[in-house]
All heavy atoms as an XYZ file, in Angstrom:
647
protein
N      22.479     21.261     -0.430
C      22.415     20.066     -1.261
C      22.373     18.802     -0.433
O      21.511     17.931     -0.620
C      23.573     20.058     -2.230
C      23.619     18.913     -3.128
S      22.536     19.222     -4.542
C      23.228     18.133     -5.669
N      23.285     18.693      0.550
C      23.322     17.529      1.426
C      22.053     17.414      2.264
O      21.533     16.308      2.459
C      24.553     17.581      2.318
C      24.820     16.377      3.202
C      24.887     15.108      2.370
C      26.087     16.554      4.008
N      21.572     18.526      2.721
C      20.348     18.549      3.541
C      19.152     18.032      2.701
O      18.290     17.311      3.235
C      20.032     19.936      4.082
C      20.989     20.334      5.179
C      20.731     21.763      5.657
O      20.142     22.583      4.914
N      21.175     22.074      6.890
N      19.096     18.395      1.459
C      18.002     17.939      0.587
C      18.080     16.422      0.394
O      17.093     15.724      0.422
C      18.075     18.651     -0.753
N      19.289     15.890      0.241
C      19.464     14.442      0.087
C      19.060     13.726      1.341
O      18.380     12.689      1.299
C      20.934     14.114     -0.241
C      21.293     14.479     -1.669
C      22.719     14.066     -2.014
O      23.195     13.011     -1.504
O      23.377     14.823     -2.750
N      19.438     14.257      2.477
C      19.059     13.647      3.760
C      17.532     13.665      3.925
O      16.913     12.661      4.357
C      19.722     14.379      4.958
C      19.165     13.931      6.294
C      21.246     14.132      4.933
N      16.908     14.746      3.572
C      15.449     14.852      3.659
C      14.791     13.825      2.720
O      13.832     13.136      3.127
C      14.990     16.275      3.263
C      13.539     16.582      3.510
C      13.123     18.030      3.262
N      14.207     18.989      3.427
C      14.795     19.646      2.444
N      14.452     19.457      1.193
N      15.758     20.528      2.685
N      15.305     13.660      1.522
C      14.757     12.670      0.562
C      14.949     11.273      1.113
O      14.039     10.428      0.966
C      15.441     12.821     -0.787
C      15.012     14.045     -1.569
C      15.795     14.225     -2.868
O      16.847     13.626     -3.033
N      15.260     14.991     -3.768
N      16.103     10.949      1.711
C      16.330      9.643      2.257
C      15.354      9.372      3.410
O      14.808      8.260      3.517
C      17.771      9.493      2.710
C      18.789      9.359      1.630
C      20.201      9.427      2.208
C      18.623      8.076      0.893
N      15.137     10.354      4.235
C      14.176     10.144      5.365
C      12.773      9.918      4.835
O      12.050      9.118      5.405
C      14.194     11.380      6.273
C      15.470     11.457      7.143
C      15.443     12.582      8.109
N      16.650     12.527      8.911
C      17.197     13.583      9.480
N      16.621     14.761      9.383
N      18.279     13.435     10.206
N      12.399     10.646      3.799
C      11.060     10.448      3.205
C      10.936      9.039      2.587
O       9.915      8.382      2.721
C      10.758     11.483      2.129
C      10.483     12.876      2.730
C      10.372     13.940      1.636
O      10.837     13.726      0.497
N       9.810     15.063      1.961
N      12.007      8.603      1.966
C      12.027      7.255      1.362
C      11.907      6.166      2.446
O      11.166      5.219      2.256
C      13.295      7.051      0.538
N      12.578      6.340      3.542
C      12.500      5.384      4.613
C      11.108      5.364      5.196
O      10.543      4.282      5.448
C      13.566      5.684      5.705
C      14.977      5.383      5.182
C      13.301      4.903      6.980
C      16.074      5.864      6.029
N      10.543      6.513      5.427
C       9.175      6.569      5.976
C       8.185      5.925      5.003
O       7.287      5.199      5.430
C       8.771      8.051      6.244
N       8.329      6.186      3.725
C       7.431      5.566      2.705
C       7.580      4.076      2.742
O       6.593      3.317      2.656
C       7.751      6.099      1.333
O       7.344      7.476      1.235
N       8.835      3.612      2.825
C       9.116      2.183      2.803
C       8.435      1.499      4.038
O       7.847      0.396      3.911
C      10.586      1.904      2.831
C      11.000      0.521      2.686
N      10.760     -0.231      1.563
C      11.637     -0.302      3.530
C      11.223     -1.428      1.694
N      11.767     -1.527      2.929
N       8.497      2.135      5.157
C       7.879      1.576      6.370
C       6.332      1.442      6.169
O       5.773      0.398      6.483
C       8.189      2.455      7.614
C       9.656      2.303      7.955
C       7.293      2.104      8.785
C      10.194      3.319      8.985
N       5.733      2.489      5.631
C       4.272      2.456      5.407
C       3.943      1.369      4.373
O       2.927      0.642      4.548
C       3.730      3.833      4.995
C       2.272      3.767      4.591
C       3.923      4.838      6.115
N       4.704      1.291      3.349
C       4.471      0.262      2.305
C       4.553     -1.167      2.901
O       3.714     -2.027      2.666
C       5.412      0.392      1.090
C       5.337     -0.812      0.178
C       5.098      1.689      0.367
N       5.574     -1.405      3.740
C       5.726     -2.672      4.384
C       4.533     -2.983      5.313
O       4.022     -4.114      5.324
C       7.016     -2.744      5.211
C       8.249     -2.903      4.345
O       8.106     -3.241      3.137
O       9.351     -2.709      4.869
N       4.054     -1.987      6.050
C       2.869     -2.161      6.878
C       1.657     -2.527      6.029
O       0.891     -3.419      6.410
C       2.611     -0.921      7.726
C       3.639     -0.652      8.797
C       3.426      0.659      9.489
O       2.733      1.536      8.996
N       4.046      0.824     10.629
N       1.489     -1.815      4.926
C       0.354     -2.076      4.046
C       0.410     -3.470      3.468
O      -0.615     -4.186      3.349
C       0.302     -1.014      2.944
N       1.579     -3.899      3.080
C       1.737     -5.282      2.557
C       1.307     -6.263      3.632
O       0.606     -7.234      3.361
C       3.175     -5.559      2.113
C       3.487     -4.730      0.854
C       3.400     -7.031      1.881
C       4.973     -4.726      0.470
N       1.680     -5.986      4.891
C       1.252     -6.876      5.982
C      -0.261     -6.950      6.130
O      -0.828     -8.020      6.348
N      -0.909     -5.776      5.995
C      -2.345     -5.745      6.086
C      -2.960     -6.545      4.962
O      -3.904     -7.373      5.178
C      -2.895     -4.254      6.017
C      -4.383     -4.236      5.871
C      -2.438     -3.501      7.265
N      -2.467     -6.366      3.759
C      -2.986     -7.080      2.571
C      -2.816     -8.573      2.751
O      -3.712     -9.397      2.445
C      -2.348     -6.566      1.288
C      -2.700     -7.438      0.129
C      -2.807     -5.124      1.036
N      -1.677     -8.992      3.250
C      -1.349    -10.407      3.469
C      -2.350    -10.996      4.466
O      -2.906    -12.084      4.220
C       0.080    -10.596      4.001
C       1.114    -10.276      2.906
C       0.302    -11.982      4.594
C       2.523    -10.187      3.381
N      -2.641    -10.280      5.541
C      -3.528    -10.846      6.567
C      -4.943    -10.818      6.014
O      -5.657    -11.837      6.156
C      -3.453     -9.989      7.856
C      -4.571    -10.328      8.829
C      -2.075    -10.206      8.500
N      -5.398     -9.722      5.467
C      -6.770     -9.637      4.949
C      -7.037    -10.665      3.851
O      -8.091    -11.288      3.822
C      -7.098     -8.192      4.437
C      -8.350     -8.129      3.681
C      -7.114     -7.207      5.603
N      -6.106    -10.790      2.942
C      -6.273    -11.697      1.806
C      -5.791    -13.133      2.047
O      -5.930    -13.943      1.180
N      -5.114    -13.332      3.197
C      -4.507    -14.633      3.467
C      -3.579    -15.056      2.331
O      -3.737    -16.085      1.732
C      -5.572    -15.672      3.709
C      -6.407    -15.358      4.939
C      -7.503    -16.393      5.155
N      -8.304    -15.966      6.234
C      -9.299    -16.597      6.748
N      -9.601    -17.783      6.231
N      -9.992    -16.172      7.751
N      -2.640    -14.137      2.058
C      -1.738    -14.287      0.915
C      -0.308    -14.483      1.384
O       0.024    -14.199      2.537
C      -1.810    -13.068      0.030
C      -3.178    -12.649     -0.509
C      -3.059    -11.328     -1.202
C      -3.732    -13.745     -1.419
N       0.537    -14.867      0.475
C       1.974    -14.902      0.680
C       2.525    -13.490      0.518
O       1.889    -12.654     -0.116
C       2.627    -15.835     -0.364
N       3.666    -13.226      1.151
C       4.245    -11.819      1.070
C       4.381    -11.318     -0.376
O       4.075    -10.152     -0.632
C       5.598    -11.987      1.752
C       5.384    -13.064      2.722
C       4.464    -14.036      2.029
N       4.836    -12.106     -1.284
C       5.011    -11.645     -2.664
C       3.630    -11.273     -3.256
O       3.524    -10.264     -3.968
C       5.617    -12.774     -3.505
C       5.586    -12.564     -5.008
C       6.673    -11.655     -5.483
C       6.811    -11.636     -6.983
N       5.833    -10.830     -7.720
N       2.634    -12.039     -2.920
C       1.258    -11.722     -3.400
C       0.801    -10.388     -2.809
O       0.120     -9.628     -3.463
C       0.284    -12.817     -3.052
C       0.477    -14.100     -3.845
C      -0.420    -15.193     -3.294
O      -0.326    -15.593     -2.154
N      -1.296    -15.684     -4.161
N       1.108    -10.151     -1.556
C       0.740     -8.887     -0.919
C       1.342     -7.708     -1.619
O       0.650     -6.709     -1.890
N       2.600     -7.811     -1.991
C       3.259     -6.750     -2.752
C       2.590     -6.538     -4.120
O       2.306     -5.441     -4.550
C       4.728     -7.088     -2.931
C       5.454     -6.256     -3.952
C       5.933     -6.660     -5.158
C       5.796     -4.857     -3.820
N       6.536     -5.594     -5.781
C       6.437     -4.487     -4.976
C       5.571     -3.888     -2.838
C       6.929     -3.186     -5.202
C       6.056     -2.613     -3.082
C       6.697     -2.271     -4.244
N       2.293     -7.663     -4.796
C       1.639     -7.583     -6.127
C       0.276     -6.933     -6.018
O      -0.097     -6.141     -6.920
C       1.563     -8.980     -6.713
C       2.894     -9.548     -7.132
O       3.858     -8.793     -7.297
O       2.983    -10.789     -7.290
N      -0.486     -7.268     -4.992
C      -1.808     -6.718     -4.801
C      -1.712     -5.187     -4.618
O      -2.424     -4.400     -5.236
C      -2.569     -7.353     -3.680
C      -3.788     -6.554     -3.211
C      -2.997     -8.784     -4.036
N      -0.784     -4.780     -3.813
C      -0.606     -3.351     -3.525
C      -0.217     -2.608     -4.785
O      -0.804     -1.547     -5.131
C       0.449     -3.139     -2.421
C       0.358     -1.914     -1.629
C      -0.994     -1.790     -0.902
C       1.483     -1.812     -0.635
N       0.670     -3.200     -5.600
C       1.073     -2.570     -6.868
C      -0.114     -2.493     -7.824
O      -0.314     -1.519     -8.518
C       2.197     -3.336     -7.556
C       3.561     -3.134     -6.976
C       4.681     -3.695     -7.819
C       4.350     -5.016     -8.444
N       5.438     -5.621     -9.160
N      -0.889     -3.550     -7.850
C      -2.067     -3.647     -8.734
C      -3.055     -2.544     -8.396
O      -3.583     -1.840     -9.266
C      -2.686     -5.026     -8.602
C      -3.704     -5.322     -9.693
O      -3.538     -4.821    -10.820
O      -4.653     -6.037     -9.410
N      -3.329     -2.364     -7.075
C      -4.259     -1.293     -6.657
C      -3.717      0.076     -7.075
O      -4.473      0.896     -7.586
C      -4.476     -1.365     -5.160
C      -5.298     -0.188     -4.640
C      -5.193     -2.696     -4.761
N      -2.422      0.270     -6.863
C      -1.817      1.535     -7.234
C      -1.998      1.807     -8.727
O      -2.396      2.914     -9.152
C      -0.354      1.524     -6.871
O       0.326      2.639     -7.360
N      -1.720      0.821     -9.553
C      -1.806      0.974    -11.005
C      -3.270      1.211    -11.484
O      -3.519      2.051    -12.340
C      -1.198     -0.202    -11.709
C       0.289     -0.279    -11.518
C       0.887     -1.592    -12.015
O       0.163     -2.528    -12.311
N       2.187     -1.647    -12.113
N      -4.211      0.442    -10.883
C      -5.595      0.548    -11.347
C      -6.326      1.753    -10.809
O      -7.370      2.136    -11.360
C      -6.353     -0.735    -10.977
C      -6.014     -1.883    -11.926
N      -4.949     -2.712    -11.700
C      -6.579     -2.236    -13.090
C      -4.885     -3.561    -12.721
N      -5.851     -3.321    -13.563
N      -5.781      2.395     -9.804
C      -6.402      3.613     -9.275
C      -5.627      4.837     -9.710
O      -5.997      5.971     -9.388
C      -6.519      3.596     -7.729
O      -5.195      3.469     -7.186
C      -7.400      2.475     -7.254
N      -4.499      4.616    -10.389
C      -3.623      5.702    -10.831
C      -3.226      6.565     -9.610
O      -3.257      7.775     -9.654
C      -4.283      6.549    -11.911
C      -3.271      7.400    -12.652
O      -2.097      7.065    -12.759
N      -3.715      8.571    -13.151
N      -2.845      5.868     -8.551
C      -2.443      6.512     -7.281
C      -1.073      5.998     -6.915
O      -0.778      4.832     -7.065
C      -3.458      6.111     -6.172
O      -4.778      6.417     -6.587
C      -3.141      6.843     -4.887
N      -0.232      6.910     -6.435
C       1.116      6.509     -6.028
C       1.042      5.409     -5.018
O       0.201      5.384     -4.132
C       1.887      7.685     -5.492
C       2.273      8.733     -6.499
C       3.065      9.818     -5.933
C       3.410     10.843     -7.008
N       4.238     11.908     -6.535
N       1.982      4.488     -5.120
C       1.997      3.325     -4.232
C       2.042      3.732     -2.776
O       1.332      3.191     -1.926
C       3.229      2.424     -4.561
C       3.313      1.131     -3.782
C       2.253      0.158     -4.270
C       4.693      0.544     -3.877
N       2.854      4.721     -2.450
C       2.960      5.162     -1.031
C       1.638      5.721     -0.551
O       1.316      5.601      0.628
C       4.119      6.117     -0.855
C       3.902      7.467     -1.486
C       5.052      8.459     -1.139
N       4.824      9.678     -1.805
C       5.496     10.060     -2.875
N       6.449      9.325     -3.351
N       5.260     11.244     -3.420
N       0.861      6.362     -1.463
C      -0.453      6.866     -1.052
C      -1.449      5.760     -0.831
O      -2.217      5.813      0.128
C      -0.936      7.866     -2.092
C      -0.095      9.129     -2.174
O       0.619      9.427     -1.199
O      -0.148      9.811     -3.225
N      -1.454      4.755     -1.703
C      -2.326      3.605     -1.496
C      -1.962      2.907     -0.211
O      -2.811      2.547      0.599
C      -2.188      2.617     -2.695
C      -2.907      1.299     -2.378
C      -2.772      3.244     -3.951
N      -0.649      2.750      0.033
C      -0.191      2.125      1.274
C      -0.678      2.895      2.490
O      -1.152      2.295      3.478
C       1.319      1.995      1.289
N      -0.595      4.183      2.450
C      -1.110      5.015      3.548
C      -2.572      4.834      3.770
O      -3.019      4.775      4.921
N      -3.327      4.752      2.710
C      -4.782      4.533      2.835
C      -5.067      3.171      3.468
O      -5.957      3.080      4.311
C      -5.427      4.621      1.431
C      -5.416      5.962      0.831
C      -5.871      5.937     -0.664
O      -6.203      4.930     -1.197
N      -5.882      7.111     -1.273
N      -4.357      2.159      3.032
C      -4.572      0.791      3.581
C      -4.211      0.740      5.038
O      -4.945      0.170      5.861
C      -3.781     -0.235      2.762
C      -3.783     -1.604      3.429
C      -4.336     -0.329      1.333
N      -3.118      1.353      5.458
C      -2.699      1.375      6.855
C      -3.712      2.135      7.691
O      -4.063      1.733      8.780
C      -1.266      1.951      7.017
C      -0.929      2.223      8.459
C      -0.269      1.010      6.363
N      -4.162      3.272      7.161
C      -5.185      4.057      7.895
C      -6.432      3.247      8.063
O      -7.068      3.234      9.125
C      -5.482      5.356      7.127
C      -6.487      6.259      7.859
C      -6.747      7.565      7.117
O      -5.920      7.992      6.342
O      -7.838      8.105      7.377
N      -6.849      2.529      6.985
C      -8.051      1.689      7.065
C      -7.874      0.571      8.121
O      -8.806      0.293      8.851
C      -8.275      1.097      5.645
C      -9.345      0.023      5.576
C     -10.665      0.157      5.852
C      -9.110     -1.318      5.178
N     -11.325     -1.037      5.610
C     -10.372     -1.946      5.227
C      -8.013     -2.039      4.796
C     -10.545     -3.292      4.855
C      -8.191     -3.361      4.429
C      -9.435     -3.975      4.478
N      -6.675     -0.002      8.167
C      -6.414     -1.058      9.166
C      -6.522     -0.518     10.584
O      -6.795     -1.267     11.497
C      -5.066     -1.671      8.899
N      -6.315      0.768     10.724
C      -6.386      1.388     12.029
C      -7.759      1.988     12.329
O      -7.933      2.804     13.191
C      -5.316      2.456     12.206
C      -3.934      1.849     12.350
O      -3.751      0.977     13.130
N      -2.985      2.339     11.531
N      -8.740      1.605     11.523
C     -10.132      2.018     11.736
C     -10.557      3.249     10.938
O     -11.697      3.720     11.093
N      -9.738      3.713     10.053
C     -10.073      4.848      9.236
C     -10.812      4.448      7.963
O     -11.009      3.235      7.753
N     -11.208      5.396      7.208
C     -11.933      5.133      5.954
C     -11.002      4.652      4.868
O      -9.805      4.980      4.862
C     -12.555      6.459      5.617
C     -11.604      7.493      6.162
C     -11.051      6.860      7.421
N     -11.547      3.850      3.948
C     -10.805      3.458      2.741
C     -11.578      4.022      1.579
O     -12.770      3.702      1.434
C     -10.684      1.969      2.657
C      -9.825      1.393      1.537
C      -8.377      1.850      1.726
C      -9.875     -0.117      1.511
N     -10.983      4.926      0.747
C     -11.705      5.475     -0.358
C     -12.333      4.365     -1.203
O     -11.762      3.298     -1.428
C     -10.628      6.259     -1.134
C      -9.584      6.560     -0.142
C      -9.596      5.400      0.838
N     -13.542      4.654     -1.701
C     -14.290      3.630     -2.469
C     -13.520      3.113     -3.649
O     -13.551      1.933     -3.949
C     -15.636      4.221     -2.890
C     -16.568      3.226     -3.547
C     -16.917      2.029     -2.681
O     -16.997      2.175     -1.458
O     -17.088      0.926     -3.259
N     -12.844      3.988     -4.354
C     -12.064      3.558     -5.535
C     -10.979      2.553     -5.130
O     -10.762      1.573     -5.760
C     -11.411      4.767     -6.181
O     -12.324      5.829     -6.319
C     -10.847      4.439     -7.554
N     -10.331      2.871     -4.006
C      -9.257      1.983     -3.497
C      -9.861      0.659     -3.040
O      -9.353     -0.404     -3.297
C      -8.490      2.676     -2.358
O      -7.959      3.909     -2.847
C      -7.348      1.789     -1.894
N     -10.994      0.744     -2.355
C     -11.656     -0.467     -1.869
C     -12.045     -1.411     -3.037
O     -11.781     -2.612     -2.962
C     -12.924     -0.137     -1.056
C     -13.665     -1.420     -0.601
C     -14.864     -1.103      0.221
N     -14.530     -0.611      1.572
C     -14.076     -1.369      2.547
N     -13.873     -2.647      2.354
N     -13.829     -0.847      3.716
N     -12.611     -0.867     -4.047
C     -13.018     -1.688     -5.217
C     -11.773     -2.305     -5.853
O     -11.765     -3.489     -6.210
C     -13.789     -0.844     -6.234
C     -15.201     -0.574     -5.840
C     -16.055     -0.062     -7.040
N     -15.435      1.037     -7.726
C     -15.683      2.323     -7.473
N     -16.526      2.683     -6.563
N     -15.039      3.272     -8.145
N     -10.747     -1.501     -6.065
C      -9.536     -2.000     -6.700
C      -8.867     -3.062     -5.799
O      -8.335     -4.049     -6.285
C      -8.526     -0.878     -6.952
N      -8.896     -2.878     -4.464
C      -8.306     -3.847     -3.534
C      -9.094     -5.158     -3.581
O      -8.497     -6.249     -3.683
C      -8.319     -3.240     -2.119
C      -7.758     -4.183     -1.016
C      -6.328     -4.558     -1.349
C      -7.811     -3.486      0.337
N     -10.404     -5.084     -3.585
C     -11.211     -6.288     -3.669
C     -10.900     -7.073     -4.969
O     -10.769     -8.296     -4.925
C     -12.715     -5.940     -3.612
C     -13.167     -5.524     -2.227
O     -12.472     -5.758     -1.255
O     -14.269     -4.915     -2.143
N     -10.832     -6.359     -6.056
C     -10.545     -6.982     -7.371
C      -9.163     -7.607     -7.348
O      -8.977     -8.719     -7.826
C     -10.701     -5.936     -8.502
O     -12.016     -5.385     -8.489
C     -10.383     -6.547     -9.845
N      -8.179     -6.884     -6.856
C      -6.796     -7.387     -6.840
C      -6.705     -8.609     -5.925
O      -5.979     -9.554     -6.231
C      -5.856     -6.288     -6.382
N      -7.396     -8.585     -4.824
C      -7.371     -9.738     -3.904
C      -8.028    -10.961     -4.573
O      -7.508    -12.077     -4.435
C      -8.081     -9.407     -2.589
C      -7.347     -8.521     -1.640
C      -8.231     -8.064     -0.501
C      -6.072     -9.194     -1.102
N      -9.109    -10.745     -5.262
C      -9.750    -11.856     -5.979
C      -8.793    -12.450     -7.038
O      -8.738    -13.688     -7.162
C     -11.041    -11.389     -6.697
C     -12.200    -11.151     -5.728
O     -12.105    -11.623     -4.556
O     -13.155    -10.459     -6.120
N      -8.064    -11.604     -7.748
C      -7.148    -12.097     -8.767
C      -5.986    -12.866     -8.104
O      -5.494    -13.843     -8.662
C      -6.584    -10.929     -9.569
C      -7.454    -10.516    -10.727
C      -6.717     -9.609    -11.727
N      -6.322     -8.365    -11.141
C      -7.025     -7.242    -11.255
N      -8.147     -7.203    -11.919
N      -6.596     -6.097    -10.713
N      -5.553    -12.415     -6.967
C      -4.409    -13.035     -6.298
C      -4.729    -14.409     -5.735
O      -3.839    -15.259     -5.601
C      -3.868    -12.131     -5.183
N      -6.002    -14.586     -5.411
C      -6.363    -15.877     -4.808
C      -6.525    -16.880     -5.907
O      -6.629    -17.718     -6.347
C      -7.679    -15.734     -4.017
C      -7.483    -14.871     -2.816
C      -8.747    -14.822     -2.007
N      -8.646    -13.782     -1.006
C      -9.541    -12.821     -0.852
N     -10.618    -12.743     -1.594
N      -9.401    -11.923      0.088
């Protein structure tokens, strides 16, 4: 039981780190305030019906030269336009 809780806490910390990195990417790309970066990331998650941590992972991968799924890219563009 305790090991399962520790595993869940470690996963939560790892997810939080990736989400923070993704917010940073969104802030830089969109030239936004930190709160707006968080809102954009949530908006993309909701409009693509994708878990926030998964969207964050995609954004971080994209920032490192990887692909960004087309659905996520469209939702990100739309959310950035709304935030500006």
